[in-house]
MARBA-3410 file (N, C-alpha, C, O; in Angstrom, 1 decimal):
254
233.6,86.4,-73.8,232.5,85.7,-74.4,231.8,86.6,-75.5,231.4,86.1,-76.5 ~ 231.7,87.9,-75.3,231.1,88.8,-76.2,231.9,88.8,-77.5,231.4,88.8,-78.6 ~ 233.3,88.8,-77.4,234.1,88.8,-78.5,233.9,87.5,-79.3,233.9,87.5,-80.6 ~ 233.8,86.3,-78.6,233.6,85.1,-79.3,232.3,85.0,-80.1,232.3,84.5,-81.2 ~ 231.3,85.6,-79.5,230.0,85.6,-80.1,230.0,86.4,-81.4,229.4,86.1,-82.4
230.7,87.6,-81.2,230.8,88.5,-82.4,231.5,87.9,-83.5,231.2,88.1,-84.7 ~ 232.6,87.1,-83.2,233.3,86.4,-84.3,232.6,85.4,-85.0,232.7,85.3,-86.2 ~ 231.8,84.6,-84.4,231.1,83.5,-85.0,229.7,83.9,-85.5,229.1,83.1,-86.2 ~ 229.2,85.0,-85.1,227.9,85.4,-85.5,227.7,85.6,-87.0,226.6,85.6,-87.5 ~ 228.8,85.9,-87.7,228.8,86.1,-89.1,228.7,84.8,-89.9,228.5,84.9,-91.2
228.9,83.7,-89.3,228.8,82.4,-90.0,227.4,82.0,-90.3,226.4,82.4,-89.6 ~ 227.2,81.2,-91.3,225.8,80.8,-91.6,225.4,79.7,-90.6,226.2,79.2,-89.9 ~ 224.1,79.4,-90.6,223.5,78.5,-89.6,224.1,77.1,-89.8,224.4,76.4,-88.8 ~ 224.4,76.7,-91.0,224.9,75.3,-91.2,226.3,75.2,-90.6,226.6,74.1,-90.0 ~ 227.1,76.2,-90.7,228.5,76.1,-90.1,228.4,76.2,-88.6,229.1,75.5,-87.9
227.5,77.0,-88.1,227.3,77.1,-86.6,226.9,75.8,-86.1,227.4,75.3,-85.1 ~ 225.9,75.1,-86.7,225.5,73.8,-86.3,226.6,72.8,-86.3,226.7,71.9,-85.4 ~ 227.4,72.9,-87.3,228.6,72.0,-87.4,229.6,72.2,-86.3,230.1,71.2,-85.7 ~ 229.8,73.5,-85.9,230.6,73.8,-84.8,230.0,73.3,-83.5,230.7,72.7,-82.7 ~ 228.7,73.5,-83.3,228.0,73.1,-82.1,228.1,71.6,-81.9,228.2,71.1,-80.8
228.1,70.8,-83.1,228.1,69.4,-83.0,229.4,68.8,-82.4,229.4,67.6,-82.0 ~ 230.4,69.6,-82.4,231.7,69.2,-81.9,231.7,69.3,-80.4,232.6,68.8,-79.7 ~ 230.7,70.0,-79.8,230.6,70.2,-78.4,229.6,69.2,-77.8,228.8,68.6,-78.5 ~ 229.7,69.0,-76.5,228.6,68.2,-75.8,227.3,69.0,-75.9,227.4,70.3,-75.8 ~ 226.2,68.3,-75.9,224.9,69.1,-76.0,224.7,69.9,-74.7,224.0,70.9,-74.8
225.2,69.4,-73.6,225.1,70.2,-72.4,225.8,71.5,-72.5,225.3,72.5,-72.0 ~ 227.0,71.5,-73.1,227.8,72.7,-73.2,227.1,73.7,-74.2,227.0,74.9,-74.0 ~ 226.5,73.1,-75.3,225.8,73.9,-76.3,224.6,74.6,-75.6,224.4,75.8,-75.8 ~ 223.8,73.8,-74.9,222.6,74.4,-74.3,223.0,75.5,-73.2,222.3,76.5,-73.2 ~ 224.0,75.2,-72.4,224.3,76.1,-71.4,225.0,77.4,-71.9,224.8,78.5,-71.4
225.7,77.3,-73.0,226.5,78.4,-73.5,225.7,79.3,-74.5,226.0,80.5,-74.6 ~ 224.7,78.7,-75.2,224.1,79.5,-76.3,222.6,79.8,-76.1,222.1,80.7,-76.7 ~ 222.0,79.0,-75.2,220.6,79.4,-75.0,220.5,80.7,-74.2,221.1,80.8,-73.2 ~ 219.7,81.7,-74.8,219.6,83.0,-74.1,220.6,84.0,-74.5,220.5,85.1,-74.1 ~ 221.6,83.6,-75.4,222.6,84.6,-75.8,221.9,85.6,-76.8,222.1,86.8,-76.5
221.3,85.1,-77.8,220.5,86.0,-78.6,219.4,85.1,-79.3,219.5,83.9,-79.2 ~ 218.5,85.7,-80.1,217.4,84.9,-80.6,217.9,83.8,-81.6,217.4,82.7,-81.6 ~ 218.9,84.2,-82.4,219.4,83.2,-83.4,220.1,82.1,-82.7,219.8,80.9,-83.1 ~ 221.0,82.3,-81.8,221.8,81.3,-81.2,220.8,80.4,-80.3,221.0,79.2,-80.2 ~ 219.9,81.1,-79.7,218.9,80.3,-78.9,218.1,79.3,-79.7,217.9,78.2,-79.3
217.7,79.7,-80.9,217.0,78.8,-81.8,217.9,77.6,-82.3,217.4,76.5,-82.3 ~ 219.1,77.9,-82.6,220.0,76.9,-83.1,220.3,75.9,-82.0,220.4,74.7,-82.2 ~ 220.5,76.4,-80.7,220.9,75.5,-79.6,219.7,74.6,-79.2,219.9,73.5,-78.7 ~ 218.5,75.1,-79.6,217.3,74.3,-79.2,216.9,73.3,-80.4,215.8,72.7,-80.4 ~ 217.8,73.1,-81.3,217.6,72.2,-82.4,217.5,70.8,-81.8,218.1,70.5,-80.7
216.8,69.9,-82.4,216.5,68.6,-81.9,217.8,67.8,-81.7,217.8,66.9,-80.9 ~ 218.8,68.1,-82.4,220.1,67.4,-82.3,220.7,67.5,-80.9,221.3,66.6,-80.4 ~ 220.4,68.7,-80.2,221.0,68.9,-78.9,220.0,68.8,-77.8,220.4,68.9,-76.6 ~ 218.8,68.5,-78.1,217.8,68.5,-77.1,217.0,67.1,-76.9,216.2,67.0,-76.0 ~ 217.4,66.2,-77.8,216.7,64.9,-77.7,217.1,64.1,-76.5,216.3,63.5,-75.8
218.4,64.1,-76.2,218.9,63.3,-75.0,219.7,64.2,-74.1,220.7,64.9,-74.5 ~ 219.3,64.2,-72.8,219.9,65.1,-71.9,220.5,64.3,-70.8,219.9,63.5,-70.1 ~ 221.8,64.5,-70.6,222.6,63.8,-69.5,223.1,64.8,-68.5,224.1,65.5,-68.7 ~ 222.3,64.9,-67.4,222.7,65.9,-66.4,223.7,65.4,-65.4,224.3,66.1,-64.6 ~ 224.1,64.1,-65.5,225.2,63.6,-64.7,226.5,64.1,-65.1,227.5,64.1,-64.3
226.6,64.6,-66.3,227.9,65.3,-66.8,228.2,66.5,-65.8,229.3,66.7,-65.6 ~ 227.1,67.1,-65.4,227.3,68.3,-64.5,227.4,67.8,-63.0,228.4,68.1,-62.3 ~ 226.5,67.0,-62.6,226.4,66.6,-61.2,227.5,65.6,-60.7,227.7,65.5,-59.5 ~ 228.2,65.0,-61.7,229.2,64.0,-61.3,230.6,64.7,-61.1,231.6,64.1,-60.9 ~ 230.6,66.0,-61.3,231.8,66.8,-61.1,232.4,66.5,-59.7,231.7,66.8,-58.7
233.6,66.0,-59.6,234.2,65.7,-58.3,234.4,66.9,-57.4,234.4,66.8,-56.2 ~ 234.6,68.0,-58.0,234.9,69.3,-57.3,233.6,70.1,-57.2,233.5,71.2,-57.7 ~ 232.5,69.5,-56.6,231.2,70.1,-56.6,231.3,71.4,-55.8,231.9,71.4,-54.7 ~ 230.8,72.5,-56.3,230.9,73.8,-55.7,229.6,74.6,-56.0,228.7,74.0,-56.7 ~ 229.6,75.8,-55.7,228.4,76.6,-55.9,228.2,76.8,-57.4,227.1,77.0,-57.9
229.3,76.8,-58.2,229.1,77.0,-59.7,228.4,75.7,-60.3,227.5,75.9,-61.1 ~ 228.7,74.5,-59.8,228.0,73.4,-60.2,226.5,73.5,-59.9,225.7,73.2,-60.8 ~ 226.2,73.9,-58.7,224.8,74.1,-58.3,224.1,75.1,-59.2,223.0,75.0,-59.5 ~ 224.9,76.2,-59.5,224.3,77.3,-60.3,224.0,76.8,-61.7,223.0,77.2,-62.3 ~ 224.9,76.0,-62.3,224.7,75.4,-63.6,223.4,74.5,-63.6,222.6,74.6,-64.5
223.3,73.7,-62.6,222.1,72.8,-62.5,220.8,73.6,-62.4,219.8,73.3,-63.0 ~ 220.9,74.6,-61.5,219.7,75.5,-61.3,219.3,76.2,-62.6,218.1,76.3,-62.8 ~ 220.2,76.6,-63.4,219.9,77.2,-64.7,219.2,76.2,-65.6,218.2,76.5,-66.3 ~ 219.7,74.9,-65.6,219.0,73.9,-66.4,217.6,73.7,-65.9,216.6,73.6,-66.7 ~ 217.4,73.6,-64.6,216.1,73.3,-64.1,215.1,74.5,-64.3,213.9,74.3,-64.7
215.6,75.7,-64.1,214.7,76.8,-64.1,214.5,77.5,-65.5,213.5,78.1,-65.8 ~ 215.5,77.4,-66.4,215.5,78.1,-67.6,215.6,77.2,-68.9,214.8,77.4,-69.8 ~ 216.6,76.3,-68.9,216.9,75.6,-70.1,215.9,74.5,-70.4,215.3,74.4,-71.4 ~ 215.7,73.6,-69.4,214.8,72.5,-69.6,213.4,72.9,-69.9,212.8,72.3,-70.8 ~ 212.8,73.9,-69.3,211.4,74.4,-69.7,211.4,74.8,-71.1,210.3,74.7,-71.7
212.5,75.3,-71.7,212.4,75.7,-73.1,212.5,74.5,-74.1,212.1,74.7,-75.2 ~ 213.1,73.4,-73.7,213.3,72.3,-74.6,212.5,71.1,-74.2,212.7,70.0,-74.8 ~ 211.6,71.2,-73.2,211.0,70.0,-72.7,210.2,69.2,-73.7,210.2,67.9,-73.6 ~ 209.7,69.8,-74.8,208.9,69.0,-75.7,209.8,68.3,-76.7,209.3,67.5,-77.5 ~ 211.1,68.5,-76.7,212.0,67.7,-77.6,212.7,66.6,-76.8,213.2,65.7,-77.5
212.6,66.5,-75.5,213.4,65.6,-74.7,212.8,64.2,-74.8,211.6,64.0,-74.5 ~ 213.6,63.2,-75.3,213.1,61.9,-75.4,213.8,61.0,-74.4,213.3,59.9,-74.0 ~ 215.0,61.4,-73.9,215.8,60.5,-73.0,216.5,61.4,-72.0,217.0,62.5,-72.3 ~ 216.4,60.9,-70.7,217.1,61.6,-69.6,218.1,60.6,-69.0,217.8,59.4,-68.9 ~ 219.3,61.1,-68.7,220.3,60.3,-67.9,220.4,61.1,-66.6,220.9,62.2,-66.6
220.1,60.5,-65.5,220.0,61.2,-64.2,220.6,60.4,-63.1,220.7,59.2,-63.2 ~ 221.0,61.1,-62.0,221.4,60.5,-60.8,220.5,61.0,-59.7,219.6,61.8,-59.9 ~ 220.9,60.6,-58.4,220.1,61.1,-57.3,220.1,62.6,-57.1,219.1,63.1,-56.6 ~ 221.1,63.2,-57.5,221.2,64.7,-57.4,220.3,65.4,-58.3,219.7,66.5,-58.0 ~ 220.1,64.8,-59.5,219.3,65.5,-60.6,217.9,65.0,-60.8,217.1,65.6,-61.4
217.6,63.8,-60.4,216.4,63.0,-60.8,215.1,63.7,-60.4,214.3,64.0,-61.2 ~ 215.0,64.0,-59.1,213.8,64.5,-58.5,213.3,65.8,-59.2,212.2,66.0,-59.6 ~ 214.3,66.7,-59.3,213.9,68.1,-59.8,213.7,68.0,-61.3,212.8,68.6,-61.8 ~ 214.5,67.2,-62.0,214.4,67.2,-63.5,213.1,66.6,-63.9,212.5,67.1,-64.8 ~ 212.6,65.5,-63.3,211.4,64.9,-63.7,210.1,65.6,-63.3,209.1,65.4,-63.9
210.3,66.5,-62.4,209.1,67.2,-61.9,208.8,68.5,-62.5,207.8,69.1,-62.3 ~ 209.7,69.0,-63.3,209.6,70.4,-63.8,209.0,70.6,-65.2,208.7,71.7,-65.6 ~ 209.0,69.4,-65.9,208.6,69.6,-67.3,207.4,68.8,-67.7,206.9,67.9,-67.0 ~ 206.9,69.1,-68.9,205.8,68.3,-69.5,206.5,67.6,-70.8,206.5,68.2,-71.9 ~ 207.0,66.4,-70.5,207.8,65.8,-71.5,207.0,64.9,-72.4,206.8,63.7,-72.1
206.4,65.4,-73.4,205.5,64.7,-74.3,206.1,63.6,-75.1,205.4,62.6,-75.5 ~ 207.4,63.7,-75.3,208.1,62.6,-76.1,209.0,61.7,-75.3,209.7,60.8,-75.8 ~ 209.0,61.9,-74.0,209.9,61.2,-73.1,209.5,59.7,-73.0,208.4,59.4,-72.7 ~ 210.5,58.8,-73.3,210.3,57.4,-73.3,211.5,56.6,-72.8,211.3,55.4,-72.7 ~ 212.6,57.2,-72.5,213.8,56.5,-72.1,214.4,57.1,-70.9,214.6,58.4,-70.9
214.7,56.3,-69.9,215.3,56.9,-68.6,216.5,56.0,-68.2,216.4,54.8,-68.0 ~ 217.7,56.7,-68.1,218.8,56.0,-67.6,219.1,56.5,-66.2,219.3,57.8,-66.0 ~ 219.2,55.6,-65.2,219.4,56.0,-63.8,220.9,55.6,-63.4,221.3,54.4,-63.6 ~ 221.6,56.5,-62.9,223.0,56.3,-62.6,223.2,56.4,-61.1,222.9,57.5,-60.5 ~ 223.8,55.4,-60.5,224.1,55.4,-59.1,223.0,55.9,-58.2,223.1,56.7,-57.3
221.8,55.3,-58.5,220.6,55.7,-57.7,220.2,54.5,-56.9,219.9,53.4,-57.4 ~ 220.1,54.7,-55.5,219.7,53.7,-54.6,218.2,53.4,-54.8,217.4,54.4,-55.1 ~ 217.8,52.2,-54.7,216.4,51.8,-55.0,215.5,52.5,-54.1,214.4,52.8,-54.5 ~ 215.9,52.7,-52.8,215.0,53.4,-51.9,214.7,54.9,-52.3,213.6,55.4,-52.2 ~ 215.8,55.5,-53.0,215.6,56.8,-53.5,214.6,56.8,-54.6,213.7,57.7,-54.7
214.6,55.8,-55.5,213.7,55.7,-56.6,212.3,55.5,-56.1,211.3,56.2,-56.6 ~ 212.1,54.7,-55.0,210.8,54.5,-54.5,210.3,55.8,-53.9,209.1,56.1,-54.0 ~ 211.1,56.6,-53.2,210.7,57.8,-52.6,210.3,58.8,-53.6,209.2,59.5,-53.5 ~ 211.0,58.9,-54.7,210.8,59.9,-55.8,209.5,59.5,-56.5,208.7,60.4,-56.8 ~ 209.3,58.2,-56.8,208.1,57.8,-57.6,206.9,57.6,-56.7,205.8,57.3,-57.3
207.0,57.8,-55.4,205.9,57.6,-54.5,204.8,58.6,-54.9,205.0,59.7,-55.3 ~ 203.5,58.1,-54.8,202.4,58.9,-55.3,202.3,60.3,-54.6,201.9,61.3,-55.2 ~ 202.7,60.4,-53.4,202.6,61.6,-52.6,203.7,62.6,-53.0,203.6,63.8,-52.8 ~ 204.8,62.1,-53.6,206.0,63.0,-53.8,206.1,63.3,-55.3,206.7,64.4,-55.6 ~ 205.6,62.5,-56.2,205.9,62.7,-57.6,204.7,62.2,-58.4,204.4,61.0,-58.5
204.0,63.2,-59.1,202.9,62.8,-59.9,203.2,63.3,-61.3,203.1,64.5,-61.6 ~ 203.5,62.4,-62.2,203.8,62.7,-63.6,203.3,61.6,-64.5,203.9,60.6,-64.5 ~ 202.2,61.8,-65.2,201.5,60.8,-65.9,202.3,59.9,-66.8,202.1,58.6,-66.8 ~ 203.3,60.3,-67.6,204.0,59.4,-68.5,204.9,58.4,-67.8,205.4,57.4,-68.4 ~ 205.1,58.5,-66.4,206.0,57.6,-65.7,205.2,56.7,-64.8,204.2,57.1,-64.2
205.6,55.4,-64.7,205.0,54.6,-63.7,205.4,55.0,-62.3,206.5,55.5,-62.1 ~ 204.5,54.8,-61.3,204.8,55.2,-60.0,205.1,53.9,-59.2,204.2,53.1,-58.9 ~ 206.4,53.6,-59.0,206.9,52.3,-58.6,206.3,51.9,-57.2,206.1,50.7,-57.0 ~ 206.1,52.9,-56.3,205.7,52.5,-55.0,204.2,52.6,-54.7,203.8,52.8,-53.6 ~ 203.4,52.6,-55.8,202.0,52.7,-55.6,201.4,51.4,-55.0,202.0,50.3,-55.2
200.3,51.4,-54.3,199.6,50.2,-53.9,199.2,49.4,-55.1,199.1,49.9,-56.2 ~ 199.0,48.1,-54.9,198.7,47.2,-56.1,197.4,47.5,-56.7,197.2,47.2,-57.9 ~ 196.5,48.2,-56.0,195.2,48.5,-56.6,195.2,49.9,-57.3,194.1,50.2,-57.9 ~ 196.3,50.6,-57.3,196.3,51.9,-57.9,196.3,51.8,-59.4,196.7,50.8,-60.0 ~ 195.8,52.9,-60.0,195.9,53.0,-61.5,197.1,53.7,-61.9,197.6,54.7,-61.3
197.8,53.2,-62.9,199.0,53.8,-63.4,199.2,53.5,-64.8,198.5,52.7,-65.4 ~ 200.1,54.3,-65.5,200.4,54.1,-66.9,201.8,54.5,-67.1,202.4,55.2,-66.2 ~ 202.4,54.1,-68.2,203.8,54.4,-68.5,204.1,54.6,-69.9,203.6,53.8,-70.7 ~ 204.9,55.6,-70.3,205.4,55.7,-71.6,206.9,55.2,-71.7,207.4,55.2,-72.8 ~ 207.5,54.9,-70.6,208.9,54.4,-70.6,209.0,53.1,-71.3,208.4,52.1,-70.9
209.7,53.0,-72.4,209.9,51.8,-73.1,211.3,51.2,-73.0,211.6,50.0,-73.3 ~ 212.2,52.0,-72.5,213.6,51.5,-72.3,214.1,52.1,-71.0,214.0,53.3,-70.7 ~ 214.7,51.2,-70.1,215.2,51.6,-68.8,216.6,51.0,-68.7,216.8,49.8,-68.9 ~ 217.6,51.8,-68.3,218.9,51.4,-68.0,219.3,51.8,-66.6,219.3,53.0,-66.3 ~ 219.5,50.8,-65.7,219.7,51.2,-64.3,220.7,50.2,-63.6,220.8,49.0,-64.0
221.3,50.7,-62.5,222.1,49.8,-61.7,221.5,49.7,-60.3,221.2,50.8,-59.7 ~ 221.4,48.5,-59.7,220.9,48.3,-58.4,221.8,47.5,-57.6,222.8,47.0,-58.1 ~ 221.5,47.3,-56.3,222.4,46.6,-55.4,222.2,45.2,-55.4,223.2,44.4,-55.3 ~ 220.9,44.7,-55.5,220.7,43.2,-55.4,219.6,42.8,-56.3,218.9,43.6,-56.9 ~ 219.3,41.5,-56.3,218.4,40.9,-57.2,216.9,41.3,-56.8,216.0,41.4,-57.7
216.7,41.4,-55.5,215.4,41.8,-55.1,215.0,43.2,-55.6,213.8,43.4,-56.0 ~ 215.9,44.1,-55.7,215.7,45.4,-56.3,215.3,45.3,-57.8,214.4,46.0,-58.3 ~ 215.9,44.3,-58.5,215.5,44.0,-59.9,214.1,43.6,-60.0,213.3,44.1,-60.8 ~ 213.7,42.7,-59.1,212.3,42.2,-59.1,211.3,43.3,-58.8,210.2,43.3,-59.3 ~ 211.7,44.2,-57.9,210.8,45.4,-57.6,210.5,46.2,-58.9,209.4,46.7,-59.0
211.5,46.3,-59.7,211.3,47.1,-60.9,210.5,46.3,-62.0,210.0,46.9,-63.0 ~ 210.5,45.0,-61.8,209.8,44.2,-62.8,208.4,43.7,-62.2,208.0,42.6,-62.5 ~ 207.8,44.6,-61.5,206.5,44.2,-60.9,205.3,44.5,-61.8,204.2,44.3,-61.3 ~ 205.5,44.9,-63.0,204.4,45.1,-63.9,204.0,46.6,-64.1,203.1,46.9,-64.9 ~ 204.4,47.5,-63.2,204.0,48.8,-63.2,204.6,49.6,-64.4,203.9,50.6,-64.9
205.8,49.2,-64.8,206.3,49.8,-66.1,205.8,49.1,-67.2,206.5,48.3,-67.9 ~ 204.5,49.3,-67.5,203.7,48.4,-68.4,204.2,48.4,-69.8,203.9,47.4,-70.5 ~ 204.8,49.5,-70.3,205.2,49.6,-71.7,206.7,49.2,-71.9,207.2,49.3,-73.1 ~ 207.4,48.8,-70.9,208.8,48.6,-71.0,209.1,47.4,-71.9,208.5,46.3,-71.7 ~ 209.9,47.6,-72.9,210.3,46.5,-73.8,211.8,46.3,-73.8,212.2,45.2,-74.3
212.6,47.2,-73.3,214.0,47.0,-73.2,214.5,47.4,-71.8,214.2,48.5,-71.3 ~ 215.1,46.4,-71.1,215.5,46.6,-69.7,216.9,46.2,-69.6,217.3,45.0,-69.8 ~ 217.8,47.1,-69.3,219.2,46.9,-69.1,219.5,47.1,-67.6,219.3,48.2,-67.1 ~ 220.0,46.1,-66.9,220.2,46.3,-65.5,221.5,45.7,-65.1,221.9,44.6,-65.5 ~ 222.2,46.4,-64.2,223.5,46.0,-63.6,223.3,45.8,-62.2,222.8,46.7,-61.5
223.6,44.6,-61.6,223.3,44.3,-60.3,224.6,44.0,-59.5,225.5,43.3,-60.0 ~ 224.8,44.7,-58.4,226.0,44.5,-57.6,226.1,43.0,-57.1,227.2,42.5,-57.1 ~ 225.0,42.5,-56.6,225.0,41.1,-56.0,223.7,40.4,-56.3,222.7,40.9,-56.0 ~ 223.9,39.2,-56.9,222.8,38.3,-57.1,222.9,37.1,-56.0,223.8,36.3,-56.1 ~ 222.0,37.1,-55.1,222.0,36.1,-54.0,220.6,35.6,-53.7,219.6,36.3,-54.0
220.6,34.5,-53.1,219.3,33.9,-52.7,218.7,34.7,-51.6,219.3,35.3,-50.7 ~ 217.3,34.8,-51.7,216.6,35.5,-50.6,215.2,34.9,-50.5,214.8,34.0,-51.3 ~ 214.4,35.4,-49.6,213.1,34.9,-49.4,212.0,35.6,-50.2,210.9,35.2,-50.2 ~ 212.4,36.6,-51.0,211.5,37.3,-51.9,210.9,36.3,-53.0,211.7,35.7,-53.7 ~ 209.6,36.3,-53.1,209.0,35.4,-54.0,208.6,36.1,-55.3,208.2,37.2,-55.3
208.9,35.4,-56.4,208.6,36.0,-57.7,207.1,35.8,-58.0,206.5,34.7,-57.9 ~ 206.4,36.9,-58.3,205.0,36.9,-58.5,204.8,36.7,-60.0,205.1,37.6,-60.8 ~ 204.3,35.5,-60.4,204.1,35.2,-61.8,203.2,36.2,-62.5,203.4,36.4,-63.7 ~ 202.3,36.8,-61.9,201.3,37.6,-62.5,201.9,39.0,-62.9,201.3,39.7,-63.7 ~ 203.0,39.3,-62.3,203.5,40.7,-62.4,204.7,40.8,-63.4,205.1,41.9,-63.7
205.2,39.7,-63.9,206.3,39.8,-64.7,206.0,40.4,-66.1,204.9,40.2,-66.6 ~ 206.9,41.2,-66.6,206.6,42.0,-67.8,206.6,41.0,-69.0,207.6,40.7,-69.6 ~ 205.4,40.7,-69.5,205.2,39.8,-70.7,205.5,40.6,-71.9,205.7,39.9,-73.0 ~ 205.6,41.9,-71.9,205.9,42.7,-73.1,207.4,42.9,-73.3,207.8,43.5,-74.3 ~ 208.2,42.5,-72.4,209.6,42.7,-72.5,210.2,41.9,-73.7,210.1,40.7,-73.8
210.9,42.7,-74.6,211.5,42.1,-75.8,213.0,41.9,-75.6,213.6,41.0,-76.2 ~ 213.7,42.9,-74.9,215.1,42.8,-74.8,215.5,43.0,-73.3,215.1,43.9,-72.6 ~ 216.3,42.0,-72.8,216.7,42.0,-71.4,218.2,41.8,-71.3,218.7,40.8,-71.9 ~ 218.9,42.7,-70.6,220.3,42.6,-70.4,220.6,42.6,-68.9,220.2,43.5,-68.2 ~ 221.2,41.5,-68.4,221.5,41.4,-67.0,223.0,41.3,-66.8,223.7,40.4,-67.4
223.6,42.2,-66.0,225.0,42.2,-65.8,225.2,42.2,-64.3,224.6,43.0,-63.5 ~ 226.1,41.3,-63.8,226.4,41.2,-62.4,227.8,41.5,-62.2,228.7,41.0,-62.9 ~ 228.1,42.3,-61.2,229.5,42.8,-61.0,230.3,41.9,-60.0,231.5,42.0,-59.9 ~ 229.6,40.9,-59.3,230.3,40.0,-58.4,229.8,38.6,-58.8,228.8,38.4,-59.5 ~ 230.6,37.6,-58.3,230.2,36.2,-58.6,228.9,35.8,-57.8,228.6,36.3,-56.8
228.2,34.9,-58.4,226.9,34.4,-57.8,226.8,32.9,-57.9,227.3,32.3,-58.8 ~ 226.1,32.4,-56.8,225.8,31.0,-56.8,224.3,30.8,-56.9,223.7,29.7,-56.6 ~ 223.6,31.9,-57.3,222.1,31.8,-57.3,221.6,31.9,-58.8,220.4,32.3,-59.0 ~ 222.4,31.5,-59.7,221.9,31.5,-61.1,220.7,30.6,-61.3,219.7,31.1,-61.9 ~ 220.8,29.4,-60.9,219.7,28.5,-61.1,218.4,28.8,-60.2,217.3,28.5,-60.7
218.6,29.4,-59.1,217.5,29.6,-58.2,216.9,31.0,-58.4,215.7,31.2,-58.0 ~ 217.6,32.0,-59.0,217.1,33.3,-59.1,217.0,33.8,-60.5,215.9,34.3,-60.9 ~ 218.0,33.6,-61.3,218.0,34.1,-62.7,217.2,33.3,-63.6,216.3,33.8,-64.3 ~ 217.3,32.0,-63.6,216.6,31.1,-64.5,215.1,31.2,-64.3,214.3,31.4,-65.2 ~ 214.5,31.2,-63.0,213.1,31.4,-62.8,212.6,32.7,-63.4,211.5,32.8,-63.9
213.4,33.7,-63.3,213.0,35.0,-63.8,212.8,35.0,-65.3,211.9,35.4,-65.9 ~ 213.9,34.4,-66.0,213.9,34.4,-67.4,212.8,33.5,-68.0,212.3,33.8,-69.1 ~ 212.4,32.5,-67.3,211.3,31.6,-67.8,210.0,32.4,-67.9,209.1,31.9,-68.6 ~ 209.8,33.5,-67.2,208.5,34.2,-67.3,208.5,35.3,-68.3,207.5,36.1,-68.4 ~ 209.7,35.5,-69.0,209.7,36.5,-70.0,209.4,35.9,-71.3,210.3,35.6,-72.2
208.1,35.6,-71.5,207.7,34.8,-72.6,207.8,35.4,-74.0,207.9,34.7,-75.0 ~ 207.9,36.8,-74.1,208.0,37.4,-75.4,209.5,37.9,-75.7,209.7,38.7,-76.6 ~ 210.4,37.4,-74.9,211.8,37.9,-75.0,212.4,37.5,-76.4,212.3,36.4,-76.9 ~ 213.0,38.5,-77.1,213.6,38.3,-78.4,215.1,38.4,-78.3,215.9,37.8,-79.1 ~ 215.6,39.2,-77.4,217.1,39.4,-77.2,217.5,39.3,-75.8,216.9,39.9,-74.9
218.4,38.4,-75.5,218.9,38.2,-74.1,220.4,38.3,-74.0,221.1,37.7,-74.8 ~ 220.8,39.2,-73.1,222.3,39.4,-72.8,222.5,39.1,-71.4,222.0,39.7,-70.5 ~ 223.4,38.1,-71.1,223.8,37.8,-69.7,225.3,37.9,-69.6,226.1,37.4,-70.4 ~ 225.7,38.7,-68.6,227.1,38.9,-68.3,227.3,38.5,-66.8,227.2,39.4,-65.9 ~ 227.5,37.2,-66.5,227.5,36.7,-65.2,228.8,35.8,-64.9,229.3,35.2,-65.9
229.2,35.8,-63.7,230.3,34.9,-63.3,229.6,34.0,-62.2,229.3,34.4,-61.1 ~ 229.3,32.7,-62.7,228.6,31.8,-61.8,229.6,30.8,-61.1,230.4,30.2,-61.8 ~ 229.4,30.6,-59.8,230.2,29.7,-59.1,229.4,28.6,-58.5,228.2,28.6,-58.4 ~ 230.1,27.6,-58.0,229.5,26.4,-57.3,228.5,25.7,-58.2,227.4,25.5,-57.7 ~ 228.8,25.5,-59.4,227.9,24.8,-60.3,228.6,23.7,-61.0,229.8,23.8,-61.3
227.9,22.5,-61.1,228.6,21.3,-61.6,228.7,21.2,-63.1,229.5,20.4,-63.6 ~ 228.0,22.1,-63.9,228.0,22.0,-65.3,228.1,23.4,-65.9,227.8,24.4,-65.3 ~ 228.6,23.5,-67.2,228.8,24.7,-67.9,227.4,25.3,-68.3,226.5,24.5,-68.5 ~ 227.3,26.6,-68.4,226.2,27.2,-69.0,226.4,27.5,-70.4,227.3,28.4,-70.7 ~ 225.8,26.8,-71.3,226.0,27.0,-72.7,224.6,27.1,-73.4,223.6,27.2,-72.8
224.7,27.1,-74.7,223.4,27.2,-75.5,222.5,26.1,-75.2,221.3,26.3,-75.2 ~ 223.0,24.9,-75.0,222.1,23.8,-74.7,221.4,23.9,-73.4,220.2,23.7,-73.2 ~ 222.1,24.4,-72.4,221.5,24.6,-71.1,220.5,25.7,-71.1,219.4,25.6,-70.6 ~ 220.8,26.8,-71.8,219.8,27.9,-72.0,218.6,27.4,-72.6,217.5,27.8,-72.2 ~ 218.7,26.6,-73.7,217.6,26.1,-74.4,216.7,25.2,-73.5,215.5,25.3,-73.5
217.4,24.3,-72.8,216.6,23.3,-72.1,216.0,24.0,-70.8,214.8,23.6,-70.5 ~ 216.7,24.8,-70.1,216.2,25.4,-68.9,215.4,26.6,-69.0,214.6,26.9,-68.1 ~ 215.5,27.3,-70.1,214.8,28.6,-70.2,213.8,28.6,-71.4,212.6,28.9,-71.2 ~ 214.3,28.3,-72.6,213.5,28.4,-73.8,212.4,27.3,-73.8,211.6,27.2,-74.7
END
């Protein structure tokens, strides 16, 4: 490593940034922050610190002490140095709780959740476990005060009820919501008209299995998104007597 640093240290900053751009930002941050003052400054450039995907580390199939050591360094050393540049996090259950609790993310507005069970999200965002002003606290009582800077959320959940839980109005600034649902099925959960996000501009709904609850679950939800400008549906609907086309969407939703 010392020899490599010595060889490239004679290059100008522009060439070094060009070399760094060929690497993942996670590799750049881990390899060059703390090496020396010059490399540290270059690695903390906005190009490499705007969007942080810790699942690249935590998704390693051969998890071992080295993986834990890399994550620990990000939590304890790297993220605190770049926290004011971070606008987007991609996290899973292994990285979410620690990552969101260690920094003061003044520009943070986008959160991607990967393979996160909804119960885990509720636990992490619970008022007693996680207090961080820019994020909504999903499991707060209805009378609690909350605010949110999150404007875009990309998440995968197990069922449609989990989707409704995230659309209860607590993510008050959300305008783009991309959700993948394992199963859309009928249930007894009632849609609360007062809590639907009227500020939502872009909604993308993807289902990984066939559903017979399009008319009873999906359509009523979409009818309450009064400010929607862009809608993406990727569904396989079964047991329906007519096709879902532009005319049906216009008549039943618009």
